[in-house]
LUMLO-440966 format. One record per residue: y, z, x of N, C-alpha, C, CB in turn; residue number from 0. Coordinates in steps of 0.2 Angstrom, whole numbers, plus 2048, in hexadecimal, padded with zeros to 3 digits. Glycine has a CB too. Layout:
! residues N
<n_py:Y | n_pz:Z | n_px:X | ca_py:Y | ca_pz:Z | ca_px:X | c_py:Y | c_pz:Z | c_px:X | cb_py:Y | cb_pz:Z | cb_px:X | pos:NUM>
...
This chain:
! residues 88
<n_py:842 | n_pz:829 | n_px:7A6 | ca_py:83B | ca_pz:829 | ca_px:7A5 | c_py:838 | c_pz:822 | c_px:7A9 | cb_py:839 | cb_pz:828 | cb_px:79E | pos:0>
<n_py:83C | n_pz:81D | n_px:7A9 | ca_py:839 | ca_pz:817 | ca_px:7AC | c_py:839 | c_pz:818 | c_px:7B4 | cb_py:83E | cb_pz:811 | cb_px:7AB | pos:1>
<n_py:83D | n_pz:81C | n_px:7B6 | ca_py:83D | ca_pz:81D | ca_px:7BE | c_py:837 | c_pz:822 | c_px:7BF | cb_py:844 | cb_pz:821 | cb_px:7C0 | pos:2>
<n_py:836 | n_pz:827 | n_px:7BB | ca_py:830 | ca_pz:82B | ca_px:7BC | c_py:82A | c_pz:827 | c_px:7BC | cb_py:830 | cb_pz:831 | cb_px:7B7 | pos:3>
<n_py:829 | n_pz:823 | n_px:7B7 | ca_py:823 | ca_pz:81E | ca_px:7B7 | c_py:822 | c_pz:81A | c_px:7BD | cb_py:823 | cb_pz:81A | cb_px:7B0 | pos:4>
<n_py:828 | n_pz:817 | n_px:7BF | ca_py:828 | ca_pz:813 | ca_px:7C5 | c_py:826 | c_pz:817 | c_px:7CB | cb_py:82F | cb_pz:810 | cb_px:7C6 | pos:5>
<n_py:828 | n_pz:81D | n_px:7CC | ca_py:826 | ca_pz:821 | ca_px:7D2 | c_py:81F | c_pz:822 | c_px:7D1 | cb_py:82A | cb_pz:827 | cb_px:7D2 | pos:6>
<n_py:81C | n_pz:824 | n_px:7CB | ca_py:815 | ca_pz:826 | ca_px:7CA | c_py:811 | c_pz:81F | c_px:7CC | cb_py:814 | cb_pz:828 | cb_px:7C3 | pos:7>
<n_py:813 | n_pz:81A | n_px:7C9 | ca_py:80F | ca_pz:813 | ca_px:7CA | c_py:80F | c_pz:812 | c_px:7D2 | cb_py:812 | cb_pz:80E | cb_px:7C6 | pos:8>
<n_py:814 | n_pz:812 | n_px:7D5 | ca_py:815 | ca_pz:811 | ca_px:7DC | c_py:810 | c_pz:816 | c_px:7E0 | cb_py:81C | cb_pz:811 | cb_px:7DF | pos:9>
<n_py:811 | n_pz:81C | n_px:7DF | ca_py:80D | ca_pz:821 | ca_px:7E2 | c_py:805 | c_pz:820 | c_px:7E1 | cb_py:80F | cb_pz:828 | cb_px:7E0 | pos:10>
<n_py:804 | n_pz:81E | n_px:7DB | ca_py:7FD | ca_pz:81C | ca_px:7D9 | c_py:7FA | c_pz:816 | c_px:7DD | cb_py:7FC | cb_pz:81B | cb_px:7D2 | pos:11>
<n_py:7FE | n_pz:811 | n_px:7DE | ca_py:7FC | ca_pz:80B | ca_px:7E1 | c_py:7FB | c_pz:80D | c_px:7E9 | cb_py:802 | cb_pz:806 | cb_px:7E1 | pos:12>
<n_py:7FF | n_pz:811 | n_px:7EC | ca_py:7FF | ca_pz:813 | ca_px:7F2 | c_py:7F8 | c_pz:817 | c_px:7F3 | cb_py:805 | cb_pz:818 | cb_px:7F5 | pos:13>
<n_py:7F7 | n_pz:81C | n_px:7EF | ca_py:7F1 | ca_pz:820 | ca_px:7EF | c_py:7EB | c_pz:81C | c_px:7EE | cb_py:7F1 | cb_pz:826 | cb_px:7EA | pos:14>
<n_py:7EA | n_pz:818 | n_px:7EA | ca_py:7E5 | ca_pz:814 | ca_px:7E8 | c_py:7E3 | c_pz:80F | c_px:7EE | cb_py:7E5 | cb_pz:80F | cb_px:7E2 | pos:15>
<n_py:7E9 | n_pz:80C | n_px:7F1 | ca_py:7E8 | ca_pz:808 | ca_px:7F7 | c_py:7E5 | c_pz:80B | c_px:7FD | cb_py:7EE | cb_pz:805 | cb_px:7F9 | pos:16>
<n_py:7E7 | n_pz:811 | n_px:7FE | ca_py:7E5 | ca_pz:815 | ca_px:804 | c_py:7DE | c_pz:818 | c_px:803 | cb_py:7E9 | cb_pz:81C | cb_px:805 | pos:17>
<n_py:7DC | n_pz:819 | n_px:7FC | ca_py:7D5 | ca_pz:81B | ca_px:7FB | c_py:7D0 | c_pz:815 | c_px:7FC | cb_py:7D5 | cb_pz:81E | cb_px:7F4 | pos:18>
<n_py:7D2 | n_pz:80F | n_px:7FA | ca_py:7CE | ca_pz:809 | ca_px:7FA | c_py:7CD | c_pz:808 | c_px:802 | cb_py:7D2 | cb_pz:803 | cb_px:7F7 | pos:19>
<n_py:7D2 | n_pz:808 | n_px:806 | ca_py:7D2 | ca_pz:807 | ca_px:80D | c_py:7CD | c_pz:80C | c_px:810 | cb_py:7D8 | cb_pz:808 | cb_px:810 | pos:20>
<n_py:7CD | n_pz:813 | n_px:80E | ca_py:7C9 | ca_pz:818 | ca_px:811 | c_py:7C2 | c_pz:817 | c_px:80F | cb_py:7CB | cb_pz:81F | cb_px:80F | pos:21>
<n_py:7C1 | n_pz:815 | n_px:808 | ca_py:7BA | ca_pz:813 | ca_px:806 | c_py:7B7 | c_pz:80D | c_px:809 | cb_py:7BA | cb_pz:812 | cb_px:7FE | pos:22>
<n_py:7BB | n_pz:808 | n_px:80A | ca_py:7B8 | ca_pz:802 | ca_px:80D | c_py:7B6 | c_pz:804 | c_px:815 | cb_py:7BD | cb_pz:7FD | cb_px:80D | pos:23>
<n_py:7BA | n_pz:808 | n_px:818 | ca_py:7B9 | ca_pz:809 | ca_px:81F | c_py:7B3 | c_pz:80D | c_px:820 | cb_py:7BF | cb_pz:80D | cb_px:822 | pos:24>
<n_py:7B1 | n_pz:812 | n_px:81B | ca_py:7AC | ca_pz:816 | ca_px:81C | c_py:7A5 | c_pz:813 | c_px:819 | cb_py:7AD | cb_pz:81D | cb_px:818 | pos:25>
<n_py:7A5 | n_pz:80E | n_px:815 | ca_py:79F | ca_pz:80B | ca_px:813 | c_py:79C | c_pz:805 | c_px:816 | cb_py:7A0 | cb_pz:80A | cb_px:80B | pos:26>
<n_py:7A0 | n_pz:801 | n_px:819 | ca_py:79E | ca_pz:7FB | ca_px:81C | c_py:79B | c_pz:7FC | c_px:823 | cb_py:7A3 | cb_pz:7F6 | cb_px:81C | pos:27>
<n_py:795 | n_pz:7F9 | n_px:825 | ca_py:793 | ca_pz:7F9 | ca_px:82B | c_py:795 | c_pz:7F3 | c_px:82F | cb_py:78B | cb_pz:7FA | cb_px:82B | pos:28>
<n_py:796 | n_pz:7ED | n_px:82C | ca_py:799 | ca_pz:7E7 | ca_px:82F | c_py:79E | c_pz:7E5 | c_px:82B | cb_py:793 | cb_pz:7E2 | cb_px:82F | pos:29>
<n_py:7A3 | n_pz:7E1 | n_px:82E | ca_py:7A8 | ca_pz:7DE | ca_px:82B | c_py:7A7 | c_pz:7D6 | c_px:82B | cb_py:7AF | cb_pz:7E0 | cb_px:82F | pos:30>
<n_py:7A7 | n_pz:7D3 | n_px:825 | ca_py:7A7 | ca_pz:7CC | ca_px:824 | c_py:7AD | c_pz:7C9 | c_px:824 | cb_py:7A2 | cb_pz:7CA | cb_px:81E | pos:31>
<n_py:7AF | n_pz:7C4 | n_px:829 | ca_py:7B5 | ca_pz:7C1 | ca_px:829 | c_py:7B4 | c_pz:7BA | c_px:827 | cb_py:7B9 | cb_pz:7C2 | cb_px:830 | pos:32>
<n_py:7B7 | n_pz:7B7 | n_px:822 | ca_py:7B6 | ca_pz:7B0 | ca_px:820 | c_py:7BA | c_pz:7AC | c_px:825 | cb_py:7B8 | cb_pz:7AF | cb_px:818 | pos:33>
<n_py:7B6 | n_pz:7A6 | n_px:826 | ca_py:7BA | ca_pz:7A1 | ca_px:82A | c_py:7BC | c_pz:79B | c_px:826 | cb_py:7B5 | cb_pz:79E | cb_px:830 | pos:34>
<n_py:7C0 | n_pz:797 | n_px:829 | ca_py:7C3 | ca_pz:791 | ca_px:826 | c_py:7BD | c_pz:78C | c_px:823 | cb_py:7C7 | cb_pz:78D | cb_px:82A | pos:35>
<n_py:7B8 | n_pz:78C | n_px:826 | ca_py:7B3 | ca_pz:787 | ca_px:824 | c_py:7AE | c_pz:78A | c_px:81F | cb_py:7AF | cb_pz:784 | cb_px:82A | pos:36>
<n_py:7AF | n_pz:78F | n_px:81B | ca_py:7AB | ca_pz:792 | ca_px:816 | c_py:7A5 | c_pz:797 | c_px:819 | cb_py:7A8 | cb_pz:78D | cb_px:812 | pos:37>
<n_py:7A5 | n_pz:798 | n_px:81F | ca_py:7A0 | ca_pz:79C | ca_px:822 | c_py:7A4 | c_pz:7A3 | c_px:823 | cb_py:79D | cb_pz:79A | cb_px:829 | pos:38>
<n_py:7A0 | n_pz:7A8 | n_px:826 | ca_py:7A3 | ca_pz:7AE | ca_px:827 | c_py:7A0 | c_pz:7B1 | c_px:82E | cb_py:7A2 | cb_pz:7B3 | cb_px:822 | pos:39>
<n_py:7A4 | n_pz:7B5 | n_px:831 | ca_py:7A2 | ca_pz:7B8 | ca_px:837 | c_py:7A1 | c_pz:7C0 | c_px:836 | cb_py:7A7 | cb_pz:7B7 | cb_px:83D | pos:40>
<n_py:79B | n_pz:7C2 | n_px:838 | ca_py:79A | ca_pz:7C9 | ca_px:837 | c_py:79C | c_pz:7CD | c_px:83D | cb_py:792 | cb_pz:7CA | cb_px:836 | pos:41>
<n_py:7A0 | n_pz:7D2 | n_px:83C | ca_py:7A2 | ca_pz:7D6 | ca_px:842 | c_py:7A0 | c_pz:7DE | c_px:841 | cb_py:7AA | cb_pz:7D6 | cb_px:842 | pos:42>
<n_py:79D | n_pz:7E1 | n_px:846 | ca_py:79A | ca_pz:7E8 | ca_px:845 | c_py:7A0 | c_pz:7EC | c_px:844 | cb_py:796 | cb_pz:7EA | cb_px:84B | pos:43>
<n_py:79F | n_pz:7F2 | n_px:841 | ca_py:7A5 | ca_pz:7F6 | ca_px:83F | c_py:7A7 | c_pz:7F9 | c_px:846 | cb_py:7A2 | cb_pz:7FC | cb_px:83B | pos:44>
<n_py:7A3 | n_pz:7FB | n_px:84B | ca_py:7A5 | ca_pz:7FE | ca_px:851 | c_py:7AB | c_pz:7FA | c_px:855 | cb_py:79F | cb_pz:7FF | cb_px:856 | pos:45>
<n_py:7AB | n_pz:7F3 | n_px:854 | ca_py:7B0 | ca_pz:7EF | ca_px:857 | c_py:7B5 | c_pz:7EC | c_px:852 | cb_py:7AC | cb_pz:7E9 | cb_px:85B | pos:46>
<n_py:7B5 | n_pz:7EE | n_px:84C | ca_py:7B9 | ca_pz:7EB | ca_px:847 | c_py:7C0 | c_pz:7EE | c_px:848 | cb_py:7B6 | cb_pz:7ED | cb_px:840 | pos:47>
<n_py:7C1 | n_pz:7F5 | n_px:849 | ca_py:7C7 | ca_pz:7F8 | ca_px:849 | c_py:7CB | c_pz:7F8 | c_px:843 | cb_py:7CB | cb_pz:7F5 | cb_px:84F | pos:48>
<n_py:7D2 | n_pz:7F7 | n_px:843 | ca_py:7D6 | ca_pz:7F7 | ca_px:83D | c_py:7D5 | c_pz:7F1 | c_px:839 | cb_py:7DD | cb_pz:7F7 | cb_px:83F | pos:49>
<n_py:7D2 | n_pz:7EB | n_px:83B | ca_py:7D1 | ca_pz:7E6 | ca_px:836 | c_py:7CC | c_pz:7E8 | c_px:830 | cb_py:7CE | cb_pz:7E0 | cb_px:839 | pos:50>
<n_py:7C8 | n_pz:7ED | n_px:832 | ca_py:7C3 | ca_pz:7F0 | ca_px:82D | c_py:7C7 | c_pz:7F2 | c_px:827 | cb_py:7BF | cb_pz:7F5 | cb_px:830 | pos:51>
<n_py:7CD | n_pz:7F5 | n_px:828 | ca_py:7D0 | ca_pz:7F8 | ca_px:822 | c_py:7D4 | c_pz:7F3 | c_px:81E | cb_py:7D5 | cb_pz:7FD | cb_px:824 | pos:52>
<n_py:7D3 | n_pz:7EC | n_px:820 | ca_py:7D7 | ca_pz:7E7 | ca_px:81C | c_py:7D3 | c_pz:7E5 | c_px:816 | cb_py:7D8 | cb_pz:7E1 | cb_px:821 | pos:53>
<n_py:7D6 | n_pz:7E6 | n_px:810 | ca_py:7D3 | ca_pz:7E5 | ca_px:80A | c_py:7D9 | c_pz:7E5 | c_px:805 | cb_py:7CD | cb_pz:7EA | cb_px:808 | pos:54>
<n_py:7D7 | n_pz:7E5 | n_px:7FF | ca_py:7DC | ca_pz:7E5 | ca_px:7FA | c_py:7E0 | c_pz:7EB | c_px:7FA | cb_py:7DA | cb_pz:7E3 | cb_px:7F3 | pos:55>
<n_py:7DD | n_pz:7F0 | n_px:7FD | ca_py:7E0 | ca_pz:7F7 | ca_px:7FD | c_py:7E6 | c_pz:7F7 | c_px:802 | cb_py:7DB | cb_pz:7FC | cb_px:800 | pos:56>
<n_py:7E6 | n_pz:7F2 | n_px:807 | ca_py:7EC | ca_pz:7F2 | ca_px:80B | c_py:7F2 | c_pz:7EF | c_px:807 | cb_py:7EB | cb_pz:7EC | cb_px:811 | pos:57>
<n_py:7F1 | n_pz:7EA | n_px:803 | ca_py:7F7 | ca_pz:7E7 | ca_px:7FF | c_py:7F9 | c_pz:7EC | c_px:7F9 | cb_py:7F4 | cb_pz:7E1 | cb_px:7FC | pos:58>
<n_py:7F4 | n_pz:7F0 | n_px:7F7 | ca_py:7F6 | ca_pz:7F5 | ca_px:7F2 | c_py:7FA | c_pz:7FB | c_px:7F5 | cb_py:7F0 | cb_pz:7F8 | cb_px:7EE | pos:59>
<n_py:7F8 | n_pz:7FD | n_px:7FA | ca_py:7FB | ca_pz:803 | ca_px:7FE | c_py:802 | c_pz:800 | c_px:800 | cb_py:7F7 | cb_pz:805 | cb_px:804 | pos:60>
<n_py:803 | n_pz:7FA | n_px:802 | ca_py:809 | ca_pz:7F8 | ca_px:804 | c_py:80E | c_pz:7F7 | c_px:7FE | cb_py:808 | cb_pz:7F1 | cb_px:808 | pos:61>
<n_py:80B | n_pz:7F4 | n_px:7F9 | ca_py:80F | ca_pz:7F4 | ca_px:7F3 | c_py:812 | c_pz:7FA | c_px:7F0 | cb_py:80B | cb_pz:7F0 | cb_px:7ED | pos:62>
<n_py:80E | n_pz:7FF | n_px:7F0 | ca_py:810 | ca_pz:806 | ca_px:7EE | c_py:815 | c_pz:809 | c_px:7F3 | cb_py:80A | cb_pz:80B | cb_px:7EE | pos:63>
<n_py:814 | n_pz:808 | n_px:7FA | ca_py:819 | ca_pz:80A | ca_px:7FE | c_py:820 | c_pz:807 | c_px:7FE | cb_py:816 | cb_pz:809 | cb_px:806 | pos:64>
<n_py:820 | n_pz:800 | n_px:7FD | ca_py:826 | ca_pz:7FD | ca_px:7FB | c_py:829 | c_pz:7FF | c_px:7F5 | cb_py:825 | cb_pz:7F5 | cb_px:7FB | pos:65>
<n_py:825 | n_pz:800 | n_px:7F0 | ca_py:828 | ca_pz:802 | ca_px:7E9 | c_py:82B | c_pz:809 | c_px:7EA | cb_py:822 | cb_pz:803 | cb_px:7E4 | pos:66>
<n_py:828 | n_pz:80E | n_px:7EE | ca_py:82B | ca_pz:814 | ca_px:7EF | c_py:831 | c_pz:814 | c_px:7F3 | cb_py:826 | cb_pz:819 | cb_px:7F2 | pos:67>
<n_py:831 | n_pz:810 | n_px:7F8 | ca_py:837 | ca_pz:80F | ca_px:7FC | c_py:83D | c_pz:80C | c_px:7F8 | cb_py:836 | cb_pz:80A | cb_px:802 | pos:68>
<n_py:83C | n_pz:807 | n_px:7F4 | ca_py:841 | ca_pz:804 | ca_px:7F0 | c_py:844 | c_pz:809 | c_px:7EB | cb_py:83F | cb_pz:7FE | cb_px:7EC | pos:69>
<n_py:83F | n_pz:80D | n_px:7E8 | ca_py:841 | ca_pz:812 | ca_px:7E3 | c_py:846 | c_pz:817 | c_px:7E6 | cb_py:83B | cb_pz:815 | cb_px:7DF | pos:70>
<n_py:843 | n_pz:819 | n_px:7EC | ca_py:847 | ca_pz:81F | ca_px:7EF | c_py:84E | c_pz:81C | c_px:7F1 | cb_py:843 | cb_pz:821 | cb_px:7F5 | pos:71>
<n_py:84E | n_pz:816 | n_px:7F4 | ca_py:855 | ca_pz:813 | ca_px:7F6 | c_py:859 | c_pz:812 | c_px:7F0 | cb_py:854 | cb_pz:80C | cb_px:7F9 | pos:72>
<n_py:857 | n_pz:810 | n_px:7EA | ca_py:85B | ca_pz:80F | ca_px:7E4 | c_py:85D | c_pz:816 | c_px:7E2 | cb_py:856 | cb_pz:80C | cb_px:7DF | pos:73>
<n_py:859 | n_pz:81B | n_px:7E2 | ca_py:85B | ca_pz:822 | ca_px:7E0 | c_py:861 | c_pz:825 | c_px:7E4 | cb_py:855 | cb_pz:827 | cb_px:7E0 | pos:74>
<n_py:860 | n_pz:823 | n_px:7EB | ca_py:866 | ca_pz:826 | ca_px:7EF | c_py:86C | c_pz:822 | c_px:7EE | cb_py:864 | cb_pz:824 | cb_px:7F7 | pos:75>
<n_py:86C | n_pz:81C | n_px:7EC | ca_py:871 | ca_pz:818 | ca_px:7EB | c_py:875 | c_pz:81A | c_px:7E4 | cb_py:870 | cb_pz:810 | cb_px:7EA | pos:76>
<n_py:871 | n_pz:81C | n_px:7DF | ca_py:873 | ca_pz:81E | ca_px:7D9 | c_py:877 | c_pz:825 | c_px:7DA | cb_py:86E | cb_pz:81F | cb_px:7D4 | pos:77>
<n_py:873 | n_pz:829 | n_px:7DE | ca_py:876 | ca_pz:830 | ca_px:7DF | c_py:87D | c_pz:82F | c_px:7E3 | cb_py:871 | cb_pz:834 | cb_px:7E3 | pos:78>
<n_py:87D | n_pz:82B | n_px:7E8 | ca_py:883 | ca_pz:82A | ca_px:7EB | c_py:889 | c_pz:827 | c_px:7E7 | cb_py:882 | cb_pz:825 | cb_px:7F1 | pos:79>
<n_py:887 | n_pz:823 | n_px:7E2 | ca_py:88C | ca_pz:820 | ca_px:7DE | c_py:88F | c_pz:826 | c_px:7D9 | cb_py:889 | cb_pz:81A | cb_px:7DA | pos:80>
<n_py:88A | n_pz:82A | n_px:7D7 | ca_py:88D | ca_pz:82F | ca_px:7D2 | c_py:891 | c_pz:834 | c_px:7D6 | cb_py:886 | cb_pz:833 | cb_px:7D0 | pos:81>
<n_py:890 | n_pz:836 | n_px:7DC | ca_py:894 | ca_pz:83A | ca_px:7E0 | c_py:89B | c_pz:837 | c_px:7E1 | cb_py:891 | cb_pz:83C | cb_px:7E7 | pos:82>
<n_py:89B | n_pz:830 | n_px:7E3 | ca_py:8A1 | ca_pz:82D | ca_px:7E4 | c_py:8A6 | c_pz:82D | c_px:7DE | cb_py:8A0 | cb_pz:826 | cb_px:7E7 | pos:83>
<n_py:8A2 | n_pz:82B | n_px:7D8 | ca_py:8A6 | ca_pz:82B | ca_px:7D2 | c_py:8A9 | c_pz:832 | c_px:7D0 | cb_py:8A2 | cb_pz:828 | cb_px:7CC | pos:84>
<n_py:8A5 | n_pz:837 | n_px:7D1 | ca_py:8A7 | ca_pz:83E | ca_px:7D0 | c_py:8AD | c_pz:840 | c_px:7D4 | cb_py:8A1 | cb_pz:843 | cb_px:7D1 | pos:85>
<n_py:8AD | n_pz:83E | n_px:7DA | ca_py:8B3 | ca_pz:83F | ca_px:7DE | c_py:8B9 | c_pz:83C | c_px:7DD | cb_py:8B1 | cb_pz:83E | cb_px:7E6 | pos:86>
<n_py:8B8 | n_pz:836 | n_px:7D9 | ca_py:8BE | ca_pz:832 | ca_px:7D8 | c_py:8C2 | c_pz:834 | c_px:7D2 | cb_py:8BC | cb_pz:82B | cb_px:7D6 | pos:87>
């Protein structure tokens, strides 16, 4: 049950992050980039490219992808250990 919940949580994080990135990309007409001195630089969407998608959605999607990868690797490891112990 814990593994199922972990898979669902990781998949939800990935989905929410991707949705947030898509929503942000479709709603903004300019991208405001904060500078070191407390000011910000406005960048039109046409020239923003991939930095436009950079928001908390990036980190959420990355966390979900890492979680799914770790869970899948752990599942493969456990399956392999079961097979080896069954053959012994």
